FIKEDREN-613094 format. One record per residue (C-alpha): x, y, z; chain. Coordinates in steps of 0.25 Angstrom, whole numbers, padded with zeros to 4 digits. Layout:
! FIKEDREN-613094
ATOM   east  north     up  unit
ATOM      X      Y      Z     A
...
END
This chain:
! FIKEDREN-613094
ATOM   east  north     up  unit
ATOM  -0013   0015   0035     A
ATOM  -0027   0022   0039     A
ATOM  -0040   0019   0026     A
ATOM  -0045   0034   0029     A
ATOM  -0056   0033   0019     A
ATOM  -0063   0021   0012     A
ATOM  -0073   0023   0000     A
ATOM  -0080   0011  -0007     A
ATOM  -0090   0008  -0018     A
ATOM  -0099  -0003  -0024     A
ATOM  -0092  -0013  -0011     A
ATOM  -0102  -0022  -0008     A
ATOM  -0114  -0017  -0003     A
ATOM  -0106  -0002   0000     A
ATOM  -0110   0006  -0012     A
ATOM  -0101   0018  -0007     A
ATOM  -0094   0020   0006     A
ATOM  -0084   0028   0011     A
ATOM  -0078   0028   0023     A
ATOM  -0069   0038   0032     A
ATOM  -0063   0032   0042     A
ATOM  -0056   0034   0056     A
ATOM  -0039   0029   0056     A
ATOM  -0044   0020   0069     A
ATOM  -0058   0015   0071     A
ATOM  -0070   0014   0060     A
ATOM  -0083   0006   0063     A
ATOM  -0093   0005   0054     A
ATOM  -0107  -0001   0057     A
ATOM  -0120  -0004   0054     A
ATOM  -0130  -0016   0052     A
ATOM  -0126  -0031   0046     A
ATOM  -0125  -0031   0030     A
ATOM  -0124  -0014   0031     A
ATOM  -0111  -0015   0024     A
ATOM  -0101  -0014   0035     A
ATOM  -0092  -0026   0030     A
ATOM  -0093  -0022   0016     A
ATOM  -0087  -0011   0020     A
ATOM  -0075  -0016   0027     A
ATOM  -0074  -0026   0017     A
ATOM  -0071  -0014   0006     A
ATOM  -0063  -0008   0014     A
ATOM  -0053  -0022   0015     A
ATOM  -0055  -0023   0002     A
ATOM  -0047  -0009  -0001     A
ATOM  -0035  -0015   0007     A
ATOM  -0035  -0030   0002     A
ATOM  -0041  -0030  -0011     A
ATOM  -0052  -0042  -0008     A
ATOM  -0062  -0044   0000     A
ATOM  -0059  -0049   0017     A
ATOM  -0073  -0056   0016     A
ATOM  -0068  -0062   0002     A
ATOM  -0080  -0057  -0005     A
ATOM  -0077  -0058  -0021     A
ATOM  -0076  -0044  -0030     A
ATOM  -0091  -0047  -0035     A
ATOM  -0097  -0047  -0020     A
ATOM  -0090  -0034  -0017     A
ATOM  -0094  -0026  -0029     A
ATOM  -0108  -0019  -0025     A
ATOM  -0119  -0023  -0032     A
ATOM  -0121  -0019  -0044     A
ATOM  -0108  -0010  -0045     A
ATOM  -0096  -0017  -0053     A
ATOM  -0086  -0014  -0044     A
ATOM  -0081  -0007  -0030     A
ATOM  -0073   0001  -0028     A
ATOM  -0064   0005  -0013     A
ATOM  -0056   0018  -0008     A
ATOM  -0049   0020   0001     A
ATOM  -0038   0030   0007     A
ATOM  -0028   0027   0015     A
ATOM  -0018   0034   0023     A
ATOM  -0004   0029   0027     A
ATOM   0010   0033   0029     A
ATOM   0013   0045   0018     A
ATOM  -0001   0048   0014     A
ATOM  -0014   0040   0009     A
ATOM  -0016   0029  -0001     A
ATOM  -0028   0027  -0009     A
ATOM  -0033   0015  -0012     A
ATOM  -0043   0010  -0021     A
ATOM  -0049  -0004  -0025     A
ATOM  -0059  -0007  -0035     A
ATOM  -0063  -0020  -0041     A
ATOM  -0077  -0026  -0049     A
ATOM  -0078  -0029  -0061     A
ATOM  -0066  -0024  -0066     A
ATOM  -0058  -0031  -0055     A
ATOM  -0049  -0026  -0043     A
ATOM  -0041  -0013  -0044     A
ATOM  -0033  -0009  -0034     A
ATOM  -0029   0007  -0033     A
ATOM  -0019   0014  -0022     A
ATOM  -0018   0029  -0024     A
ATOM  -0024   0028  -0039     A
ATOM  -0013   0018  -0044     A
ATOM  -0019   0007  -0047     A
ATOM  -0006  -0003  -0050     A
ATOM  -0008  -0011  -0036     A
ATOM  -0014  -0021  -0030     A
ATOM  -0021  -0028  -0018     A
ATOM  -0008  -0029  -0009     A
ATOM  -0006  -0015  -0009     A
ATOM  -0017  -0011  -0004     A
ATOM  -0016  -0022   0007     A
ATOM  -0003  -0011   0010     A
ATOM  -0010   0001   0010     A
ATOM  -0024  -0003   0018     A
ATOM  -0017  -0015   0027     A
ATOM  -0032  -0019   0034     A
ATOM  -0037  -0031   0042     A
ATOM  -0053  -0034   0044     A
ATOM  -0058  -0043   0054     A
ATOM  -0071  -0048   0052     A
ATOM  -0082  -0059   0056     A
ATOM  -0074  -0069   0047     A
ATOM  -0060  -0065   0055     A
ATOM  -0061  -0079   0061     A
ATOM  -0059  -0085   0049     A
ATOM  -0045  -0079   0051     A
ATOM  -0042  -0088   0062     A
ATOM  -0054  -0101   0059     A
ATOM  -0051  -0099   0043     A
ATOM  -0041  -0105   0036     A
ATOM  -0027  -0104   0035     A
ATOM  -0027  -0094   0023     A
ATOM  -0033  -0084   0032     A
ATOM  -0021  -0084   0041     A
ATOM  -0012  -0085   0031     A
ATOM  -0017  -0072   0026     A
ATOM  -0018  -0068   0038     A
ATOM  -0002  -0070   0039     A
ATOM   0000  -0065   0025     A
ATOM  -0007  -0052   0028     A
ATOM   0002  -0049   0039     A
ATOM   0015  -0053   0032     A
ATOM   0010  -0043   0019     A
ATOM   0011  -0033   0028     A
ATOM   0025  -0035   0037     A
ATOM   0033  -0044   0029     A
ATOM   0040  -0037   0018     A
ATOM   0038  -0044   0005     A
ATOM   0028  -0052   0010     A
ATOM   0017  -0052  -0001     A
ATOM   0029  -0055  -0013     A
ATOM   0032  -0065  -0005     A
ATOM   0017  -0070  -0004     A
ATOM   0015  -0070  -0018     A
ATOM   0028  -0077  -0024     A
ATOM   0022  -0088  -0013     A
ATOM   0009  -0088  -0020     A
ATOM   0015  -0089  -0034     A
ATOM   0026  -0100  -0028     A
ATOM   0012  -0108  -0022     A
ATOM   0004  -0107  -0036     A
ATOM   0016  -0112  -0045     A
ATOM   0019  -0125  -0036     A
ATOM   0005  -0128  -0034     A
ATOM   0006  -0127  -0049     A
ATOM   0018  -0137  -0050     A
ATOM   0012  -0146  -0042     A
ATOM  -0001  -0147  -0050     A
ATOM   0006  -0148  -0061     A
ATOM   0013  -0160  -0056     A
ATOM   0028  -0153  -0060     A
ATOM   0040  -0163  -0061     A
ATOM   0050  -0162  -0047     A
ATOM   0059  -0152  -0051     A
ATOM   0048  -0141  -0055     A
ATOM   0041  -0143  -0042     A
ATOM   0055  -0141  -0034     A
ATOM   0056  -0128  -0042     A
ATOM   0042  -0124  -0038     A
ATOM   0044  -0130  -0024     A
ATOM   0057  -0120  -0023     A
ATOM   0049  -0107  -0026     A
ATOM   0037  -0111  -0017     A
ATOM   0045  -0113  -0005     A
ATOM   0054  -0102  -0006     A
ATOM   0042  -0094  -0008     A
ATOM   0034  -0100   0003     A
ATOM   0044  -0098   0013     A
ATOM   0045  -0083   0012     A
ATOM   0030  -0084   0013     A
ATOM   0032  -0090   0027     A
ATOM   0042  -0084   0031     A
ATOM   0033  -0069   0030     A
ATOM   0021  -0076   0037     A
ATOM   0032  -0081   0048     A
ATOM   0036  -0067   0051     A
ATOM   0022  -0061   0049     A
ATOM   0017  -0070   0061     A
ATOM   0028  -0068   0070     A
ATOM   0027  -0053   0068     A
ATOM   0012  -0054   0073     A
ATOM   0012  -0065   0082     A
ATOM   0013  -0055   0094     A
ATOM   0003  -0046   0091     A
ATOM  -0005  -0060   0088     A
ATOM  -0003  -0065   0102     A
ATOM  -0006  -0052   0108     A
ATOM  -0020  -0049   0102     A
ATOM  -0024  -0063   0104     A
ATOM  -0021  -0061   0118     A
ATOM  -0029  -0047   0118     A
ATOM  -0042  -0053   0110     A
ATOM  -0042  -0066   0115     A
ATOM  -0035  -0068   0129     A
ATOM  -0028  -0080   0125     A
ATOM  -0014  -0083   0118     A
ATOM  -0016  -0087   0105     A
ATOM  -0005  -0095   0095     A
ATOM  -0002  -0092   0082     A
ATOM   0007  -0101   0074     A
ATOM   0011  -0100   0057     A
ATOM   0008  -0112   0052     A
ATOM   0019  -0112   0038     A
ATOM   0010  -0122   0030     A
ATOM   0021  -0134   0030     A
ATOM   0024  -0145   0040     A
ATOM   0031  -0140   0054     A
ATOM   0045  -0146   0053     A
ATOM   0045  -0147   0037     A
ATOM   0052  -0137   0028     A
ATOM   0042  -0132   0018     A
ATOM   0052  -0136   0006     A
ATOM   0050  -0152   0013     A
ATOM   0036  -0150   0014     A
ATOM   0034  -0146  -0001     A
ATOM   0044  -0159  -0005     A
ATOM   0035  -0167   0004     A
ATOM   0022  -0162  -0001     A
ATOM   0025  -0162  -0016     A
ATOM   0017  -0176  -0020     A
ATOM   0006  -0170  -0011     A
ATOM   0006  -0156  -0018     A
ATOM   0008  -0161  -0032     A
ATOM  -0005  -0170  -0028     A
ATOM  -0012  -0159  -0024     A
ATOM  -0007  -0148  -0033     A
ATOM  -0005  -0139  -0021     A
ATOM   0006  -0136  -0011     A
ATOM   0003  -0141   0003     A
ATOM   0015  -0135   0010     A
ATOM   0016  -0120   0011     A
ATOM   0014  -0106   0017     A
ATOM   0001  -0107   0010     A
ATOM  -0005  -0117   0021     A
ATOM   0000  -0108   0031     A
ATOM  -0007  -0105   0043     A
ATOM  -0008  -0097   0056     A
ATOM  -0010  -0105   0067     A
ATOM  -0018  -0100   0079     A
ATOM  -0022  -0106   0093     A
ATOM  -0029  -0102   0106     A
ATOM  -0029  -0107   0118     A
ATOM  -0023  -0120   0113     A
ATOM  -0033  -0121   0101     A
ATOM  -0034  -0121   0086     A
ATOM  -0040  -0107   0084     A
ATOM  -0049  -0110   0073     A
ATOM  -0055  -0121   0078     A
ATOM  -0059  -0118   0094     A
ATOM  -0059  -0104   0096     A
ATOM  -0074  -0096   0095     A
ATOM  -0077  -0087   0082     A
ATOM  -0074  -0075   0092     A
ATOM  -0061  -0080   0096     A
ATOM  -0057  -0085   0083     A
ATOM  -0062  -0069   0078     A
ATOM  -0055  -0064   0090     A
ATOM  -0043  -0072   0086     A
ATOM  -0042  -0068   0070     A
ATOM  -0044  -0055   0077     A
ATOM  -0031  -0057   0084     A
ATOM  -0024  -0062   0069     A
ATOM  -0029  -0048   0063     A
ATOM  -0027  -0037   0074     A
ATOM  -0013  -0043   0077     A
ATOM  -0009  -0044   0062     A
ATOM  -0013  -0030   0062     A
ATOM  -0005  -0024   0072     A
ATOM   0007  -0031   0065     A
ATOM   0005  -0024   0052     A
ATOM   0002  -0011   0057     A
ATOM   0015  -0012   0066     A
ATOM   0021  -0016   0052     A
ATOM   0015  -0005   0044     A
ATOM   0016   0005   0053     A
ATOM   0001   0010   0052     A
ATOM  -0013   0006   0056     A
ATOM  -0021  -0005   0048     A
ATOM  -0036  -0006   0045     A
ATOM  -0042  -0015   0053     A
ATOM  -0058  -0020   0049     A
ATOM  -0066  -0025   0058     A
ATOM  -0080  -0031   0053     A
ATOM  -0089  -0032   0064     A
ATOM  -0078  -0035   0075     A
ATOM  -0090  -0038   0084     A
ATOM  -0095  -0050   0078     A
ATOM  -0091  -0064   0087     A
ATOM  -0084  -0055   0097     A
ATOM  -0090  -0053   0112     A
ATOM  -0090  -0040   0116     A
ATOM  -0077  -0041   0125     A
ATOM  -0068  -0049   0113     A
ATOM  -0074  -0037   0105     A
ATOM  -0069  -0026   0112     A
ATOM  -0054  -0034   0113     A
ATOM  -0055  -0034   0099     A
ATOM  -0058  -0021   0097     A
ATOM  -0047  -0017   0108     A
ATOM  -0037  -0025   0099     A
ATOM  -0042  -0018   0088     A
ATOM  -0042  -0002   0091     A
ATOM  -0027  -0006   0097     A
ATOM  -0022  -0010   0086     A
ATOM  -0022   0006   0079     A
ATOM  -0027  -0001   0066     A
ATOM  -0037   0008   0059     A
ATOM  -0051   0001   0061     A
ATOM  -0065  -0001   0053     A
ATOM  -0075  -0009   0061     A
ATOM  -0088  -0014   0058     A
ATOM  -0101  -0016   0068     A
ATOM  -0115  -0017   0067     A
ATOM  -0116  -0007   0077     A
ATOM  -0111   0008   0080     A
ATOM  -0102   0000   0091     A
ATOM  -0098   0011   0099     A
ATOM  -0088   0002   0108     A
ATOM  -0083  -0006   0097     A
ATOM  -0070   0004   0097     A
ATOM  -0065   0011   0109     A
ATOM  -0061   0024   0101     A
ATOM  -0071   0033   0092     A
ATOM  -0072   0025   0077     A
ATOM  -0078   0030   0065     A
ATOM  -0091   0026   0063     A
ATOM  -0099   0022   0050     A
ATOM  -0111   0016   0049     A
ATOM  -0115   0008   0036     A
ATOM  -0130   0003   0031     A
ATOM  -0134  -0003   0019     A
ATOM  -0120  -0002   0012     A
ATOM  -0122   0014   0016     A
ATOM  -0111   0020   0024     A
ATOM  -0111   0032   0033     A
ATOM  -0100   0039   0044     A
ATOM  -0108   0037   0058     A
ATOM  -0096   0046   0066     A
END
């Protein structure tokens, strides 16, 4: 899979931008606030149906416009697909090959991608929700039926929480517990298998980028040595009082340890970035192997917070993945890739092809 071409209109500061992309290396350079990150954000939106910067739709539509429109032509085994996304006053509309009865999950299947941006360290330093999303992204691509199981669990969690808030009687809560337990264990097992498939790549990439071993341990979301059924029974009174479910995969986390320390408390921002990149690159490697095709990797200012040696280690690891890469830089950065890259320049929201 490669993104062959991309076209956006009225996305942030970009009135219109067109890209014909190289299947391997692409570089977009320009001064600060020129539109580089907005371009990557638009490309990522085409594959995710949301902003990786967490921006609401009204912040994404260019000032004075009613909507933004994104198109991309994706090559894949058996031919090409055309992806389209429109969002604005009329709400989100997704089309694939002209068909409108599709959703965001269909975009993710056709254009799987990962992003490394200046906030990527939050994957390490942020809360557990970031790392649960990380595991779920892997499981979505490598675990057959994962999305169905995830949706079943979210529904069961909402129903159990509603029953808790309503202070339902014991028999009704027992029924909701059974549904919650079944869905929770299926989701938990999907995540465990996804991490097991990724662990070797994680450990290998950590050694390459950081030069030391890093530990990766799945925290399932309830006490060790206790079944989830027992944890639900033990915590029921507290759950009724709070109106929320305290035990379950909604509390899961991926615990990281580096040099006998808890990562998010004791390493520098540069080390946190390298460790977060370890997570991203390992996930990309595993999903590429599962799908049998390259993914799209978006790198927003990869040099930020890294010294020259660390940047070189990161970029050589990126190149060895075999993914399609779109990176941004303040300069044309001839040393960023060891192989020639197709180069674009953006300034004041205007994109031009440099080479």
